VMD Tcl script that draws the C-alpha trace (Angstrom):
set ca {
  {81.86 -66.25 2.55}
  {80.19 -68.41 0.60}
  {76.88 -68.96 0.66}
  {77.38 -72.69 2.34}
  {78.72 -71.31 4.70}
  {76.47 -68.71 5.28}
  {73.94 -72.09 5.41}
  {75.68 -74.08 7.55}
  {75.85 -70.78 10.70}
  {72.16 -70.17 10.49}
  {71.66 -74.52 10.27}
  {73.91 -74.31 13.54}
  {72.56 -71.02 15.71}
  {68.66 -72.06 14.30}
  {69.03 -68.13 13.21}
  {66.51 -66.93 10.41}
  {69.64 -64.32 9.59}
  {72.91 -63.87 10.13}
  {75.42 -60.46 9.52}
  {78.74 -59.24 10.09}
  {78.84 -57.26 13.18}
  {82.91 -56.97 13.12}
  {86.35 -58.43 12.41}
  {87.85 -59.59 15.52}
  {90.99 -60.19 14.12}
  {92.63 -61.01 10.62}
  {94.44 -64.48 10.95}
  {98.42 -64.60 11.00}
  {99.85 -63.91 7.69}
  {96.76 -63.75 5.74}
  {94.75 -66.96 6.07}
  {91.65 -64.97 6.80}
  {89.50 -63.54 9.84}
  {87.63 -64.00 12.75}
  {84.33 -62.40 13.07}
  {81.31 -61.98 15.11}
  {78.49 -62.57 13.18}
  {75.06 -61.31 14.76}
  {71.85 -63.46 14.37}
  {68.55 -62.86 14.43}
  {65.58 -65.59 14.94}
  {67.81 -67.94 17.14}
  {68.10 -67.90 21.04}
  {71.86 -66.74 20.62}
  {72.71 -62.74 19.96}
  {76.21 -63.75 18.56}
  {78.63 -66.18 17.61}
  {82.05 -65.99 16.62}
  {82.96 -67.77 13.56}
  {87.20 -68.61 12.33}
  {86.78 -68.24 8.79}
  {90.18 -69.43 7.34}
  {91.33 -69.49 3.72}
  {94.20 -72.18 3.24}
  {96.46 -70.09 0.73}
  {99.78 -69.29 1.01}
  {100.03 -66.00 3.56}
  {102.34 -63.05 3.78}
  {104.55 -63.98 7.34}
  {105.30 -60.29 8.78}
  {108.69 -61.22 9.66}
  {109.53 -62.99 6.54}
  {108.98 -66.74 6.94}
  {107.13 -67.46 3.77}
  {108.65 -71.02 3.26}
  {106.80 -73.91 1.98}
  {107.46 -75.82 5.62}
  {106.02 -72.45 7.29}
  {102.94 -73.17 4.91}
  {102.74 -76.26 5.74}
  {103.14 -76.00 9.19}
  {100.18 -73.18 9.19}
  {98.00 -75.78 7.10}
  {98.10 -78.47 9.54}
  {97.33 -76.08 12.27}
  {94.20 -75.35 11.73}
  {93.47 -79.15 10.64}
  {94.48 -79.47 14.32}
  {92.43 -76.95 15.79}
  {89.20 -78.32 13.84}
  {89.81 -81.77 15.13}
  {90.60 -80.24 18.85}
  {87.08 -78.70 18.38}
  {85.64 -82.12 17.35}
  {87.26 -84.39 19.46}
  {88.14 -82.68 22.32}
  {87.22 -79.46 23.84}
  {83.88 -80.94 25.15}
  {86.06 -82.73 27.79}
  {86.96 -78.96 29.27}
  {84.97 -78.10 32.67}
  {84.21 -74.99 33.84}
  {87.61 -74.69 35.38}
  {89.23 -74.28 32.11}
  {86.70 -72.98 30.06}
  {86.92 -72.96 26.14}
  {83.74 -71.49 23.67}
  {81.60 -74.00 22.67}
  {81.76 -75.13 19.06}
  {78.62 -75.06 17.02}
  {79.63 -75.94 13.71}
  {82.86 -76.92 11.99}
  {82.72 -77.24 8.00}
  {86.17 -77.98 5.59}
  {86.62 -77.75 2.36}
  {89.58 -78.22 -0.40}
  {90.89 -74.50 0.32}
  {88.46 -73.59 3.45}
  {87.48 -74.29 7.09}
  {84.74 -72.69 8.70}
  {84.50 -72.85 12.64}
  {80.95 -71.76 14.17}
  {82.06 -70.96 18.17}
  {80.03 -69.53 21.12}
  {80.77 -66.06 21.73}
  {82.44 -65.95 24.92}
  {81.71 -61.93 24.97}
  {77.92 -63.04 25.37}
  {78.98 -65.32 27.89}
  {80.58 -63.42 30.39}
  {83.88 -63.39 29.34}
  {84.29 -59.73 27.44}
  {87.59 -58.37 28.64}
  {90.83 -58.40 27.38}
  {93.71 -57.20 28.77}
  {97.21 -56.21 27.00}
  {98.79 -55.82 31.23}
  {97.13 -57.79 34.40}
  {97.43 -57.70 38.11}
  {98.03 -60.32 40.38}
  {94.73 -61.42 40.26}
  {94.41 -62.31 36.42}
  {97.52 -63.85 36.90}
  {96.72 -66.59 39.23}
  {93.05 -67.31 37.05}
  {95.05 -68.01 34.12}
  {97.36 -69.76 35.75}
  {94.51 -72.24 37.87}
  {93.04 -72.57 33.97}
  {96.56 -74.45 32.92}
  {96.52 -76.21 36.00}
  {93.08 -77.42 35.24}
  {93.28 -77.85 31.71}
  {96.69 -80.00 32.05}
  {94.86 -81.84 35.00}
  {92.54 -82.75 32.25}
  {94.36 -84.18 29.73}
  {96.95 -86.08 32.15}
  {98.53 -88.88 30.80}
  {96.03 -89.12 27.31}
  {97.22 -89.32 24.39}
  {96.85 -86.21 21.94}
  {95.15 -88.67 18.73}
  {95.08 -85.97 15.83}
  {96.43 -83.10 18.34}
  {100.47 -82.12 17.38}
  {102.13 -85.09 18.86}
  {104.37 -82.33 21.22}
  {102.20 -79.18 21.03}
  {103.27 -75.63 21.23}
  {104.35 -73.45 17.54}
  {107.96 -73.42 18.94}
  {108.65 -77.05 18.55}
  {112.47 -77.89 17.47}
  {111.19 -80.85 15.51}
  {108.91 -78.09 13.40}
  {110.83 -75.05 13.73}
  {114.75 -75.88 11.64}
  {114.73 -72.85 9.48}
  {115.13 -70.76 13.07}
  {117.19 -73.47 14.56}
  {119.50 -72.80 11.41}
  {119.85 -68.58 11.81}
  {120.26 -69.24 15.79}
  {123.64 -67.51 16.19}
  {124.05 -68.53 20.20}
  {125.93 -71.90 19.12}
  {126.18 -73.00 22.29}
  {122.17 -72.49 22.84}
  {122.16 -74.59 19.35}
  {124.25 -77.26 20.26}
  {121.81 -77.48 23.71}
  {118.64 -77.45 21.63}
  {118.07 -80.94 21.24}
  {119.12 -82.55 24.89}
  {116.73 -79.13 26.25}
  {114.20 -80.93 24.03}
  {114.42 -84.12 25.13}
  {114.75 -83.47 29.08}
  {111.22 -82.20 28.34}
  {109.60 -84.88 25.83}
  {111.04 -87.66 28.30}
  {109.30 -86.63 31.54}
  {107.07 -89.23 32.60}
  {103.94 -86.76 32.77}
  {102.80 -85.53 29.79}
  {99.32 -83.53 29.22}
  {98.27 -81.29 26.45}
  {99.08 -77.97 26.41}
  {97.72 -75.36 25.00}
  {100.45 -74.60 22.58}
  {100.09 -70.95 22.48}
  {98.92 -70.02 26.05}
  {100.03 -66.16 25.75}
  {98.02 -63.48 27.65}
  {96.50 -62.54 24.28}
  {94.76 -65.89 24.29}
  {92.56 -65.26 27.61}
  {89.46 -63.86 27.38}
  {88.10 -62.42 31.44}
  {85.28 -61.85 32.59}
  {84.56 -58.61 34.14}
  {86.06 -58.67 37.53}
  {89.21 -61.06 36.40}
  {87.91 -64.30 38.65}
  {86.99 -66.03 35.82}
  {88.86 -66.99 32.11}
  {88.08 -68.73 28.91}
  {91.03 -69.69 26.73}
  {90.89 -69.92 22.50}
  {93.42 -70.45 19.72}
  {93.98 -73.89 19.48}
  {95.68 -74.01 16.40}
  {98.45 -75.56 18.42}
  {97.60 -77.99 21.46}
  {99.00 -81.04 21.49}
  {101.14 -83.46 23.66}
  {103.96 -82.10 26.14}
  {104.68 -80.33 29.67}
  {102.89 -79.17 31.29}
  {105.65 -76.22 32.31}
  {106.01 -75.08 28.34}
  {102.24 -73.41 28.94}
  {103.47 -72.01 32.14}
  {106.68 -70.63 31.41}
  {104.91 -68.91 27.98}
  {102.50 -67.42 29.64}
  {104.32 -66.16 32.28}
  {107.33 -64.63 29.70}
  {103.65 -63.32 27.93}
  {102.62 -60.81 30.83}
  {105.89 -60.38 32.82}
  {109.05 -58.33 31.68}
  {112.65 -59.91 33.31}
  {112.03 -58.28 36.93}
  {108.60 -59.54 37.40}
  {109.49 -62.91 36.06}
  {112.32 -63.71 38.03}
  {110.79 -61.81 41.52}
  {107.57 -64.08 40.91}
  {109.00 -67.11 40.11}
  {108.71 -68.90 43.15}
  {104.88 -67.83 44.17}
  {104.37 -68.86 40.20}
  {105.74 -72.16 40.83}
  {103.94 -72.39 44.30}
  {100.51 -71.18 43.11}
  {100.32 -72.92 40.23}
  {101.20 -76.75 42.20}
  {98.54 -76.23 44.46}
  {95.88 -75.68 41.72}
  {97.05 -78.88 39.94}
  {97.14 -80.64 43.00}
  {93.23 -79.60 43.90}
  {92.70 -80.21 40.17}
  {93.95 -83.56 40.25}
  {92.28 -84.38 43.28}
  {89.02 -84.28 42.05}
  {89.63 -85.73 38.28}
  {92.72 -88.39 38.88}
  {93.28 -91.22 40.85}
  {96.49 -92.93 41.63}
  {98.57 -90.34 40.20}
  {101.70 -89.45 42.36}
  {101.60 -85.66 43.23}
  {105.02 -85.63 44.58}
  {106.40 -87.65 41.96}
  {104.85 -84.77 39.46}
  {105.90 -81.54 41.18}
  {109.24 -82.55 41.45}
  {109.73 -83.16 37.88}
  {107.97 -80.98 36.02}
  {109.36 -77.81 38.63}
  {112.58 -79.02 37.92}
  {111.68 -78.81 33.84}
  {110.42 -74.91 34.54}
  {113.82 -73.84 33.41}
  {113.93 -76.14 30.67}
  {110.43 -75.08 28.86}
  {112.10 -70.80 29.40}
  {114.75 -72.29 27.45}
  {113.08 -73.63 25.28}
  {111.57 -70.85 23.96}
  {114.71 -68.44 24.36}
  {115.87 -70.65 21.69}
  {113.24 -70.57 19.34}
  {112.60 -66.77 19.69}
  {116.42 -66.32 19.36}
  {116.79 -67.51 15.82}
  {113.15 -66.26 15.39}
  {113.31 -62.83 15.86}
  {116.67 -61.86 17.68}
  {115.91 -58.36 18.40}
  {112.25 -59.45 19.93}
  {111.35 -58.00 23.43}
  {111.00 -61.06 25.35}
  {114.48 -61.56 24.87}
  {115.89 -60.24 27.88}
  {118.11 -60.78 30.91}
  {116.10 -63.48 33.05}
  {115.80 -65.32 29.95}
  {119.35 -65.62 29.09}
  {120.09 -66.32 32.88}
  {117.64 -69.35 33.17}
  {119.20 -70.41 29.82}
  {122.56 -70.36 30.82}
  {121.90 -72.02 34.00}
  {120.07 -75.36 32.25}
  {122.61 -74.75 29.27}
  {125.39 -75.33 32.35}
  {123.55 -78.73 34.00}
  {123.44 -80.23 30.69}
  {127.06 -80.22 30.17}
  {127.82 -81.13 33.29}
  {126.25 -84.73 32.77}
}
mol new
graphics top color blue
foreach p $ca { graphics top sphere $p radius 0.5 }
foreach p [lrange $ca 0 end-1] q [lrange $ca 1 end] { graphics top cylinder $p $q radius 0.2 }
display resetview
């Protein structure tokens, strides 16, 4: 890390010295790293620094095209705008790290963020029980309520990293021709929902940081935040932590709990929303959101573990509903 960036960290935290504790994660495709920095002489013990190097990375699945590179560059520009303009609007019910400093040069981006470990969100899970599932669904509902009907200025016009318009290469590779021909109609159905909000865009289990008890959670990684139907986040999250049998068995329970939390959140944040109309519309789009991600996955990585019988069943149901019209 260059001297200029080190000085930014010191200024943002009031520290006299900053030192590396650990590399938390190397960024996807070799675009930099996320580092925990210890501090001396500050009221903070540590911060998390996301240091992005805007070079052409090496994609682990071989998607090393210029289009892939440009999409990745834009994602970091959008994450910077998220922390600069939007993140402070998130309350305690959809907790995100506080942004302490941002800096961008021609080839690098630096984000100095609150260390969520020090703030009581030190647990990461690769599998969870229903208690933690509810905690994450509650976060999503409150996030979607916070940004309902907001214009995603400076963010992706349509959020999620698998959005059809940004994934023409993966669509071209898709050998499920029935799904391929339905892809545009699925995307249109989601985009035409009159109830648009912001979606996190990558709301998988790995991007949630839990409290010790699992009753509180904070989310990270906002490279693909933007406009969209909230069902995209909910379907994607479910698929990240449940197998095919669980996804099917708990589908109604997941939707019921989500809309219970969404209604509660909207009652305190928004007025004049026809909640019954919103719920009716979004419930009908849950399978469309699931099929939308399934389309991307089958083109991007045909052998992926998330491609399963439940996803195929849901997608066939969606395709059939499109063909009937």
